[in-house]
A tleap script that builds the chain and sets N, CA, C and O, in Angstrom:
source leaprc.protein.ff14SB
mol = sequence {
  NMET LYS LYS GLU TYR ARG ILE LYS LYS ASN
  LYS GLU ILE GLU THR LEU LEU SER GLN LYS
  LYS GLN VAL GLY ASN SER SER PHE SER VAL
  TYR TYR SER PHE ASN GLN LYS GLU PRO HIE
  PHE ARG PHE ALA ILE SER VAL PRO LYS LYS
  TYR GLY THR ALA VAL ASP ARG ASN ARG ILE
  LYS ARG ARG ILE ARG GLU VAL ILE LYS THR
  ALA ASN ILE ARG GLU VAL VAL ASP PHE PHE
  ILE ILE VAL LYS ILE PRO ALA LYS LEU ALA
  ASN TYR GLU ASP ILE TYR LYS SER LEU THR
  ASN LEU PHE ALA ARG ALA LYS ILE ILE GLU
  CGLY
}
set mol.1.N position { -10.128 -6.280 7.605 }
set mol.1.CA position { -9.072 -7.111 7.072 }
set mol.1.C position { -8.306 -7.723 8.247 }
set mol.1.O position { -8.006 -7.034 9.222 }
set mol.2.N position { -7.997 -8.996 8.155 }
set mol.2.CA position { -7.359 -9.712 9.256 }
set mol.2.C position { -5.939 -9.223 9.494 }
set mol.2.O position { -5.267 -8.748 8.579 }
set mol.3.N position { -5.496 -9.349 10.745 }
set mol.3.CA position { -4.161 -8.886 11.112 }
set mol.3.C position { -3.060 -9.692 10.442 }
set mol.3.O position { -1.942 -9.198 10.298 }
set mol.4.N position { -3.347 -10.912 10.033 }
set mol.4.CA position { -2.322 -11.725 9.370 }
set mol.4.C position { -1.913 -11.140 8.019 }
set mol.4.O position { -0.889 -11.530 7.459 }
set mol.5.N position { -2.707 -10.208 7.496 }
set mol.5.CA position { -2.386 -9.560 6.229 }
set mol.5.C position { -1.543 -8.298 6.413 }
set mol.5.O position { -1.190 -7.645 5.431 }
set mol.6.N position { -1.219 -7.950 7.650 }
set mol.6.CA position { -0.486 -6.720 7.924 }
set mol.6.C position { 0.976 -7.003 8.243 }
set mol.6.O position { 1.295 -8.010 8.875 }
set mol.7.N position { 1.837 -6.139 7.816 }
set mol.7.CA position { 3.251 -6.191 8.194 }
set mol.7.C position { 3.404 -5.259 9.386 }
set mol.7.O position { 3.117 -4.066 9.281 }
set mol.8.N position { 3.850 -5.786 10.509 }
set mol.8.CA position { 3.945 -4.988 11.723 }
set mol.8.C position { 5.383 -4.700 12.148 }
set mol.8.O position { 5.642 -3.689 12.800 }
set mol.9.N position { 6.309 -5.566 11.791 }
set mol.9.CA position { 7.669 -5.437 12.302 }
set mol.9.C position { 8.481 -4.448 11.470 }
set mol.9.O position { 8.462 -4.480 10.239 }
set mol.10.N position { 9.191 -3.572 12.173 }
set mol.10.CA position { 10.024 -2.579 11.494 }
set mol.10.C position { 11.092 -3.231 10.631 }
set mol.10.O position { 11.428 -2.719 9.564 }
set mol.11.N position { 11.622 -4.350 11.084 }
set mol.11.CA position { 12.677 -5.033 10.333 }
set mol.11.C position { 12.159 -5.496 8.970 }
set mol.11.O position { 12.878 -5.417 7.974 }
set mol.12.N position { 10.918 -5.979 8.923 }
set mol.12.CA position { 10.333 -6.412 7.647 }
set mol.12.C position { 10.103 -5.222 6.712 }
set mol.12.O position { 10.299 -5.334 5.502 }
set mol.13.N position { 9.689 -4.090 7.273 }
set mol.13.CA position { 9.492 -2.888 6.464 }
set mol.13.C position { 10.833 -2.386 5.938 }
set mol.13.O position { 10.937 -1.990 4.777 }
set mol.14.N position { 11.856 -2.402 6.787 }
set mol.14.CA position { 13.190 -1.985 6.348 }
set mol.14.C position { 13.712 -2.886 5.231 }
set mol.14.O position { 14.383 -2.414 4.313 }
set mol.15.N position { 13.405 -4.179 5.308 }
set mol.15.CA position { 13.810 -5.104 4.248 }
set mol.15.C position { 13.142 -4.732 2.926 }
set mol.15.O position { 13.787 -4.732 1.877 }
set mol.16.N position { 11.847 -4.414 2.980 }
set mol.16.CA position { 11.139 -3.992 1.767 }
set mol.16.C position { 11.772 -2.731 1.182 }
set mol.16.O position { 11.975 -2.636 -0.029 }
set mol.17.N position { 12.082 -1.767 2.044 }
set mol.17.CA position { 12.655 -0.509 1.573 }
set mol.17.C position { 14.056 -0.707 1.003 }
set mol.17.O position { 14.447 -0.021 0.059 }
set mol.18.N position { 14.810 -1.643 1.575 }
set mol.18.CA position { 16.186 -1.846 1.120 }
set mol.18.C position { 16.260 -2.579 -0.224 }
set mol.18.O position { 17.263 -2.465 -0.929 }
set mol.19.N position { 15.219 -3.327 -0.586 }
set mol.19.CA position { 15.239 -4.054 -1.859 }
set mol.19.C position { 15.033 -3.134 -3.058 }
set mol.19.O position { 15.310 -3.521 -4.193 }
set mol.20.N position { 14.560 -1.945 -2.817 }
set mol.20.CA position { 14.464 -0.886 -3.826 }
set mol.20.C position { 13.585 -1.218 -5.022 }
set mol.20.O position { 13.789 -0.668 -6.104 }
set mol.21.N position { 12.617 -2.101 -4.852 }
set mol.21.CA position { 11.614 -2.287 -5.902 }
set mol.21.C position { 10.491 -1.324 -5.561 }
set mol.21.O position { 9.789 -1.503 -4.566 }
set mol.22.N position { 10.323 -0.297 -6.395 }
set mol.22.CA position { 9.388 0.753 -6.053 }
set mol.22.C position { 8.704 1.301 -7.292 }
set mol.22.O position { 9.313 1.423 -8.355 }
set mol.23.N position { 7.425 1.629 -7.136 }
set mol.23.CA position { 6.693 2.393 -8.140 }
set mol.23.C position { 6.023 3.538 -7.393 }
set mol.23.O position { 5.744 3.431 -6.199 }
set mol.24.N position { 5.768 4.623 -8.096 }
set mol.24.CA position { 5.165 5.753 -7.411 }
set mol.24.C position { 4.525 6.725 -8.369 }
set mol.24.O position { 4.745 6.682 -9.579 }
set mol.25.N position { 3.726 7.605 -7.794 }
set mol.25.CA position { 3.148 8.724 -8.522 }
set mol.25.C position { 3.079 9.904 -7.553 }
set mol.25.O position { 3.742 9.880 -6.516 }
set mol.26.N position { 2.306 10.917 -7.861 }
set mol.26.CA position { 2.284 12.108 -7.017 }
set mol.26.C position { 1.614 11.874 -5.668 }
set mol.26.O position { 1.849 12.637 -4.731 }
set mol.27.N position { 0.789 10.845 -5.547 }
set mol.27.CA position { 0.044 10.615 -4.311 }
set mol.27.C position { 0.569 9.467 -3.459 }
set mol.27.O position { 0.409 9.487 -2.238 }
set mol.28.N position { 1.194 8.465 -4.077 }
set mol.28.CA position { 1.615 7.271 -3.342 }
set mol.28.C position { 2.958 6.762 -3.839 }
set mol.28.O position { 3.333 6.968 -4.994 }
set mol.29.N position { 3.674 6.093 -2.941 }
set mol.29.CA position { 4.837 5.285 -3.306 }
set mol.29.C position { 4.560 3.875 -2.814 }
set mol.29.O position { 4.097 3.691 -1.689 }
set mol.30.N position { 4.838 2.883 -3.641 }
set mol.30.CA position { 4.618 1.492 -3.258 }
set mol.30.C position { 5.944 0.749 -3.383 }
set mol.30.O position { 6.508 0.638 -4.472 }
set mol.31.N position { 6.431 0.246 -2.257 }
set mol.31.CA position { 7.610 -0.619 -2.233 }
set mol.31.C position { 7.090 -2.045 -2.142 }
set mol.31.O position { 6.163 -2.318 -1.379 }
set mol.32.N position { 7.673 -2.956 -2.909 }
set mol.32.CA position { 7.127 -4.307 -2.936 }
set mol.32.C position { 8.225 -5.340 -3.059 }
set mol.32.O position { 9.346 -5.054 -3.481 }
set mol.33.N position { 7.859 -6.564 -2.671 }
set mol.33.CA position { 8.771 -7.697 -2.765 }
set mol.33.C position { 7.925 -8.952 -2.892 }
set mol.33.O position { 6.927 -9.113 -2.189 }
set mol.34.N position { 8.324 -9.834 -3.785 }
set mol.34.CA position { 7.614 -11.095 -3.930 }
set mol.34.C position { 8.160 -12.064 -2.895 }
set mol.34.O position { 9.367 -12.299 -2.826 }
set mol.35.N position { 7.265 -12.626 -2.090 }
set mol.35.CA position { 7.630 -13.394 -0.905 }
set mol.35.C position { 7.003 -14.778 -0.983 }
set mol.35.O position { 5.779 -14.899 -1.030 }
set mol.36.N position { 7.815 -15.810 -0.997 }
set mol.36.CA position { 7.302 -17.178 -1.080 }
set mol.36.C position { 7.042 -17.781 0.301 }
set mol.36.O position { 6.458 -18.861 0.399 }
set mol.37.N position { 7.464 -17.104 1.364 }
set mol.37.CA position { 7.339 -17.675 2.706 }
set mol.37.C position { 5.908 -17.657 3.239 }
set mol.37.O position { 5.495 -18.579 3.942 }
set mol.38.N position { 5.163 -16.631 2.912 }
set mol.38.CA position { 3.810 -16.480 3.438 }
set mol.38.C position { 2.781 -17.021 2.436 }
set mol.38.O position { 2.983 -16.914 1.226 }
set mol.39.N position { 1.684 -17.598 2.930 }
set mol.39.CA position { 0.659 -18.135 2.021 }
set mol.39.C position { -0.272 -17.067 1.447 }
set mol.39.O position { -1.143 -17.383 0.636 }
set mol.40.N position { -0.102 -15.812 1.853 }
set mol.40.CA position { -0.977 -14.737 1.395 }
set mol.40.C position { -0.176 -13.441 1.325 }
set mol.40.O position { 0.943 -13.366 1.834 }
set mol.41.N position { -0.750 -12.431 0.697 }
set mol.41.CA position { -0.064 -11.144 0.614 }
set mol.41.C position { -0.099 -10.455 1.973 }
set mol.41.O position { -0.958 -10.739 2.808 }
set mol.42.N position { 0.847 -9.548 2.178 }
set mol.42.CA position { 0.881 -8.735 3.388 }
set mol.42.C position { 1.186 -7.298 2.981 }
set mol.42.O position { 1.821 -7.058 1.954 }
set mol.43.N position { 0.731 -6.346 3.788 }
set mol.43.CA position { 0.940 -4.946 3.449 }
set mol.43.C position { 1.083 -4.097 4.705 }
set mol.43.O position { 0.726 -4.516 5.806 }
set mol.44.N position { 1.610 -2.905 4.513 }
set mol.44.CA position { 1.687 -1.886 5.556 }
set mol.44.C position { 1.410 -0.539 4.897 }
set mol.44.O position { 1.684 -0.345 3.713 }
set mol.45.N position { 0.866 0.382 5.679 }
set mol.45.CA position { 0.541 1.717 5.179 }
set mol.45.C position { 1.189 2.738 6.104 }
set mol.45.O position { 1.127 2.604 7.326 }
set mol.46.N position { 1.806 3.752 5.521 }
set mol.46.CA position { 2.409 4.827 6.297 }
set mol.46.C position { 1.845 6.161 5.826 }
set mol.46.O position { 1.867 6.477 4.636 }
set mol.47.N position { 1.335 6.941 6.786 }
set mol.47.CA position { 0.810 8.269 6.486 }
set mol.47.C position { 1.556 9.267 7.376 }
set mol.47.O position { 1.531 9.123 8.598 }
set mol.48.N position { 2.217 10.272 6.800 }
set mol.48.CA position { 2.977 11.212 7.629 }
set mol.48.C position { 2.068 12.115 8.458 }
set mol.48.O position { 0.920 12.361 8.088 }
set mol.49.N position { 2.586 12.602 9.571 }
set mol.49.CA position { 1.803 13.497 10.427 }
set mol.49.C position { 1.476 14.810 9.730 }
set mol.49.O position { 0.481 15.454 10.062 }
set mol.50.N position { 2.299 15.213 8.773 }
set mol.50.CA position { 2.032 16.446 8.033 }
set mol.50.C position { 0.779 16.329 7.172 }
set mol.50.O position { 0.257 17.334 6.689 }
set mol.51.N position { 0.302 15.112 6.981 }
set mol.51.CA position { -0.883 14.871 6.151 }
set mol.51.C position { -2.107 15.582 6.723 }
set mol.51.O position { -2.933 16.096 5.969 }
set mol.52.N position { -2.227 15.613 8.042 }
set mol.52.CA position { -3.372 16.270 8.659 }
set mol.52.C position { -3.660 15.677 10.021 }
set mol.52.O position { -2.788 15.088 10.659 }
set mol.53.N position { -4.888 15.840 10.451 }
set mol.53.CA position { -5.281 15.340 11.765 }
set mol.53.C position { -5.401 13.819 11.737 }
set mol.53.O position { -5.354 13.200 10.675 }
set mol.54.N position { -5.555 13.232 12.912 }
set mol.54.CA position { -5.697 11.779 13.012 }
set mol.54.C position { -6.910 11.295 12.225 }
set mol.54.O position { -6.885 10.210 11.644 }
set mol.55.N position { -7.961 12.091 12.206 }
set mol.55.CA position { -9.163 11.723 11.455 }
set mol.55.C position { -8.836 11.592 9.966 }
set mol.55.O position { -9.257 10.636 9.316 }
set mol.56.N position { -8.089 12.551 9.436 }
set mol.56.CA position { -7.706 12.514 8.016 }
set mol.56.C position { -6.802 11.326 7.717 }
set mol.56.O position { -6.977 10.639 6.710 }
set mol.57.N position { -5.827 11.087 8.605 }
set mol.57.CA position { -4.894 9.975 8.391 }
set mol.57.C position { -5.624 8.634 8.445 }
set mol.57.O position { -5.358 7.754 7.627 }
set mol.58.N position { -6.531 8.472 9.390 }
set mol.58.CA position { -7.287 7.220 9.488 }
set mol.58.C position { -8.226 7.040 8.300 }
set mol.58.O position { -8.423 5.916 7.837 }
set mol.59.N position { -8.806 8.123 7.802 }
set mol.59.CA position { -9.717 8.032 6.655 }
set mol.59.C position { -8.975 7.516 5.420 }
set mol.59.O position { -9.469 6.627 4.728 }
set mol.60.N position { -7.797 8.068 5.145 }
set mol.60.CA position { -7.053 7.612 3.959 }
set mol.60.C position { -6.629 6.159 4.126 }
set mol.60.O position { -6.628 5.404 3.153 }
set mol.61.N position { -6.268 5.752 5.344 }
set mol.61.CA position { -5.889 4.350 5.561 }
set mol.61.C position { -7.078 3.420 5.348 }
set mol.61.O position { -6.917 2.339 4.781 }
set mol.62.N position { -8.265 3.818 5.791 }
set mol.62.CA position { -9.467 3.002 5.554 }
set mol.62.C position { -9.742 2.876 4.062 }
set mol.62.O position { -10.078 1.793 3.583 }
set mol.63.N position { -9.603 3.959 3.334 }
set mol.63.CA position { -9.848 3.926 1.887 }
set mol.63.C position { -8.830 3.040 1.179 }
set mol.63.O position { -9.185 2.301 0.260 }
set mol.64.N position { -7.580 3.108 1.593 }
set mol.64.CA position { -6.550 2.266 0.978 }
set mol.64.C position { -6.821 0.798 1.280 }
set mol.64.O position { -6.684 -0.046 0.394 }
set mol.65.N position { -7.202 0.477 2.513 }
set mol.65.CA position { -7.517 -0.915 2.852 }
set mol.65.C position { -8.689 -1.426 2.025 }
set mol.65.O position { -8.711 -2.597 1.645 }
set mol.66.N position { -9.659 -0.572 1.742 }
set mol.66.CA position { -10.796 -0.977 0.914 }
set mol.66.C position { -10.353 -1.243 -0.527 }
set mol.66.O position { -10.837 -2.184 -1.157 }
set mol.67.N position { -9.454 -0.436 -1.046 }
set mol.67.CA position { -8.917 -0.680 -2.395 }
set mol.67.C position { -8.193 -2.018 -2.423 }
set mol.67.O position { -8.336 -2.782 -3.378 }
set mol.68.N position { -7.420 -2.305 -1.385 }
set mol.68.CA position { -6.683 -3.566 -1.323 }
set mol.68.C position { -7.645 -4.749 -1.263 }
set mol.68.O position { -7.391 -5.784 -1.879 }
set mol.69.N position { -8.746 -4.605 -0.528 }
set mol.69.CA position { -9.743 -5.685 -0.448 }
set mol.69.C position { -10.366 -5.971 -1.806 }
set mol.69.O position { -10.576 -7.131 -2.161 }
set mol.70.N position { -10.663 -4.922 -2.567 }
set mol.70.CA position { -11.371 -5.113 -3.832 }
set mol.70.C position { -10.438 -5.482 -4.984 }
set mol.70.O position { -10.887 -6.035 -5.988 }
set mol.71.N position { -9.146 -5.183 -4.850 }
set mol.71.CA position { -8.186 -5.528 -5.912 }
set mol.71.C position { -7.871 -7.017 -5.846 }
set mol.71.O position { -7.968 -7.639 -4.788 }
set mol.72.N position { -7.500 -7.570 -6.975 }
set mol.72.CA position { -7.166 -8.992 -7.067 }
set mol.72.C position { -5.654 -9.143 -6.871 }
set mol.72.O position { -4.902 -9.288 -7.835 }
set mol.73.N position { -5.224 -9.108 -5.600 }
set mol.73.CA position { -3.802 -9.092 -5.255 }
set mol.73.C position { -3.221 -10.499 -5.362 }
set mol.73.O position { -3.873 -11.478 -5.000 }
set mol.74.N position { -1.987 -10.591 -5.863 }
set mol.74.CA position { -1.277 -11.873 -5.912 }
set mol.74.C position { -1.065 -12.400 -4.497 }
set mol.74.O position { -1.031 -11.631 -3.537 }
set mol.75.N position { -0.926 -13.695 -4.380 }
set mol.75.CA position { -0.774 -14.328 -3.076 }
set mol.75.C position { 0.609 -14.147 -2.466 }
set mol.75.O position { 0.740 -14.198 -1.243 }
set mol.76.N position { 1.628 -13.942 -3.261 }
set mol.76.CA position { 3.003 -14.037 -2.759 }
set mol.76.C position { 3.729 -12.697 -2.775 }
set mol.76.O position { 4.901 -12.643 -3.149 }
set mol.77.N position { 3.075 -11.635 -2.387 }
set mol.77.CA position { 3.711 -10.326 -2.426 }
set mol.77.C position { 3.542 -9.614 -1.084 }
set mol.77.O position { 2.494 -9.703 -0.445 }
set mol.78.N position { 4.588 -8.911 -0.675 }
set mol.78.CA position { 4.526 -7.993 0.457 }
set mol.78.C position { 4.676 -6.598 -0.126 }
set mol.78.O position { 5.504 -6.388 -1.013 }
set mol.79.N position { 3.891 -5.640 0.356 }
set mol.79.CA position { 4.056 -4.284 -0.142 }
set mol.79.C position { 3.808 -3.263 0.951 }
set mol.79.O position { 3.078 -3.511 1.910 }
set mol.80.N position { 4.435 -2.108 0.781 }
set mol.80.CA position { 4.417 -1.024 1.747 }
set mol.80.C position { 4.006 0.235 0.998 }
set mol.80.O position { 4.683 0.649 0.056 }
set mol.81.N position { 2.898 0.847 1.413 }
set mol.81.CA position { 2.368 2.028 0.745 }
set mol.81.C position { 2.690 3.255 1.588 }
set mol.81.O position { 2.344 3.316 2.768 }
set mol.82.N position { 3.348 4.224 0.980 }
set mol.82.CA position { 3.612 5.500 1.638 }
set mol.82.C position { 2.710 6.540 0.982 }
set mol.82.O position { 2.748 6.737 -0.233 }
set mol.83.N position { 1.905 7.197 1.800 }
set mol.83.CA position { 0.972 8.203 1.309 }
set mol.83.C position { 1.686 9.553 1.273 }
set mol.83.O position { 2.382 9.920 2.220 }
set mol.84.N position { 1.512 10.279 0.188 }
set mol.84.CA position { 2.092 11.615 0.056 }
set mol.84.C position { 0.998 12.662 0.265 }
set mol.84.O position { -0.191 12.356 0.168 }
set mol.85.N position { 1.396 13.866 0.544 }
set mol.85.CA position { 0.473 14.945 0.889 }
set mol.85.C position { -0.586 15.209 -0.197 }
set mol.85.O position { -1.738 15.445 0.168 }
set mol.86.N position { -0.280 15.187 -1.500 }
set mol.86.CA position { -1.317 15.460 -2.509 }
set mol.86.C position { -2.504 14.489 -2.482 }
set mol.86.O position { -3.559 14.805 -3.032 }
set mol.87.N position { -2.357 13.329 -1.864 }
set mol.87.CA position { -3.468 12.374 -1.791 }
set mol.87.C position { -4.619 12.912 -0.952 }
set mol.87.O position { -5.733 12.392 -1.019 }
set mol.88.N position { -4.361 13.940 -0.170 }
set mol.88.CA position { -5.404 14.505 0.694 }
set mol.88.C position { -6.574 15.058 -0.119 }
set mol.88.O position { -7.711 15.056 0.352 }
set mol.89.N position { -6.307 15.523 -1.315 }
set mol.89.CA position { -7.354 16.105 -2.156 }
set mol.89.C position { -8.135 15.057 -2.942 }
set mol.89.O position { -9.135 15.386 -3.580 }
set mol.90.N position { -7.697 13.812 -2.906 }
set mol.90.CA position { -8.299 12.766 -3.736 }
set mol.90.C position { -9.534 12.159 -3.075 }
set mol.90.O position { -9.580 11.988 -1.857 }
set mol.91.N position { -10.528 11.838 -3.892 }
set mol.91.CA position { -11.676 11.087 -3.392 }
set mol.91.C position { -11.399 9.593 -3.592 }
set mol.91.O position { -10.329 9.218 -4.073 }
set mol.92.N position { -12.366 8.741 -3.222 }
set mol.92.CA position { -12.137 7.298 -3.279 }
set mol.92.C position { -11.830 6.822 -4.700 }
set mol.92.O position { -10.950 5.983 -4.890 }
set mol.93.N position { -12.541 7.343 -5.691 }
set mol.93.CA position { -12.330 6.902 -7.072 }
set mol.93.C position { -10.909 7.224 -7.546 }
set mol.93.O position { -10.273 6.415 -8.222 }
set mol.94.N position { -10.424 8.407 -7.185 }
set mol.94.CA position { -9.055 8.781 -7.566 }
set mol.94.C position { -8.032 7.879 -6.886 }
set mol.94.O position { -7.051 7.465 -7.504 }
set mol.95.N position { -8.266 7.576 -5.614 }
set mol.95.CA position { -7.366 6.691 -4.869 }
set mol.95.C position { -7.368 5.306 -5.502 }
set mol.95.O position { -6.312 4.698 -5.676 }
set mol.96.N position { -8.556 4.806 -5.848 }
set mol.96.CA position { -8.676 3.479 -6.456 }
set mol.96.C position { -7.909 3.416 -7.781 }
set mol.96.O position { -7.131 2.490 -8.012 }
set mol.97.N position { -8.133 4.405 -8.643 }
set mol.97.CA position { -7.457 4.420 -9.947 }
set mol.97.C position { -5.943 4.529 -9.782 }
set mol.97.O position { -5.182 3.841 -10.462 }
set mol.98.N position { -5.527 5.388 -8.886 }
set mol.98.CA position { -4.097 5.610 -8.680 }
set mol.98.C position { -3.408 4.350 -8.158 }
set mol.98.O position { -2.364 3.954 -8.675 }
set mol.99.N position { -3.991 3.721 -7.137 }
set mol.99.CA position { -3.363 2.535 -6.550 }
set mol.99.C position { -3.415 1.331 -7.487 }
set mol.99.O position { -2.434 0.595 -7.590 }
set mol.100.N position { -4.534 1.115 -8.169 }
set mol.100.CA position { -4.594 -0.030 -9.079 }
set mol.100.C position { -3.620 0.149 -10.246 }
set mol.100.O position { -3.061 -0.828 -10.744 }
set mol.101.N position { -3.416 1.391 -10.680 }
set mol.101.CA position { -2.417 1.652 -11.717 }
set mol.101.C position { -1.015 1.305 -11.207 }
set mol.101.O position { -0.233 0.680 -11.923 }
set mol.102.N position { -0.700 1.702 -9.986 }
set mol.102.CA position { 0.609 1.377 -9.413 }
set mol.102.C position { 0.761 -0.126 -9.218 }
set mol.102.O position { 1.823 -0.684 -9.495 }
set mol.103.N position { -0.298 -0.788 -8.742 }
set mol.103.CA position { -0.245 -2.243 -8.549 }
set mol.103.C position { -0.015 -2.951 -9.880 }
set mol.103.O position { 0.736 -3.925 -9.943 }
set mol.104.N position { -0.656 -2.469 -10.944 }
set mol.104.CA position { -0.475 -3.084 -12.263 }
set mol.104.C position { 0.957 -2.882 -12.761 }
set mol.104.O position { 1.551 -3.798 -13.329 }
set mol.105.N position { 1.508 -1.693 -12.551 }
set mol.105.CA position { 2.893 -1.439 -12.967 }
set mol.105.C position { 3.878 -2.325 -12.219 }
set mol.105.O position { 4.899 -2.732 -12.773 }
set mol.106.N position { 3.569 -2.625 -10.954 }
set mol.106.CA position { 4.456 -3.470 -10.140 }
set mol.106.C position { 4.142 -4.952 -10.307 }
set mol.106.O position { 4.826 -5.798 -9.732 }
set mol.107.N position { 3.119 -5.270 -11.084 }
set mol.107.CA position { 2.666 -6.655 -11.282 }
set mol.107.C position { 2.227 -7.297 -9.970 }
set mol.107.O position { 2.452 -8.485 -9.737 }
set mol.108.N position { 1.595 -6.486 -9.114 }
set mol.108.CA position { 1.045 -6.973 -7.850 }
set mol.108.C position { -0.358 -7.529 -8.074 }
set mol.108.O position { -0.787 -8.448 -7.377 }
set mol.109.N position { -1.069 -6.966 -9.051 }
set mol.109.CA position { -2.435 -7.412 -9.342 }
set mol.109.C position { -2.376 -8.545 -10.351 }
set mol.109.O position { -1.578 -8.521 -11.288 }
set mol.110.N position { -3.232 -9.535 -10.148 }
set mol.110.CA position { -3.366 -10.609 -11.134 }
set mol.110.C position { -4.292 -10.141 -12.247 }
set mol.110.O position { -5.228 -9.375 -12.013 }
set mol.111.N position { -4.023 -10.604 -13.443 }
set mol.111.CA position { -4.928 -10.314 -14.541 }
set mol.111.C position { -4.567 -9.190 -15.427 }
set mol.111.O position { -5.293 -8.894 -16.376 }
savepdb mol mol.pdb
quit
């Protein structure tokens, strides 16, 4: 996934968190904001160090990026995904179902 789709600046992440639009479940929290400035969606992923080793943290981030690629995301949304510890037990199918359900609740997915 191209770097233009990533939110890198702390100030932008803090803005998302301060707007308090959030959906969540036992494995993930998604903070989101509809943004007209960018021509495409942008996202950031946060995995706490308590989650496990670097290998585990990178694996969950790869799986989340794959879910984002396959989902039909709206063009004008920024979102920030925080991974919670229970997600460690989930396989790809569980992650996909969980995130697409959250995206649908937040109206991030088209359709």
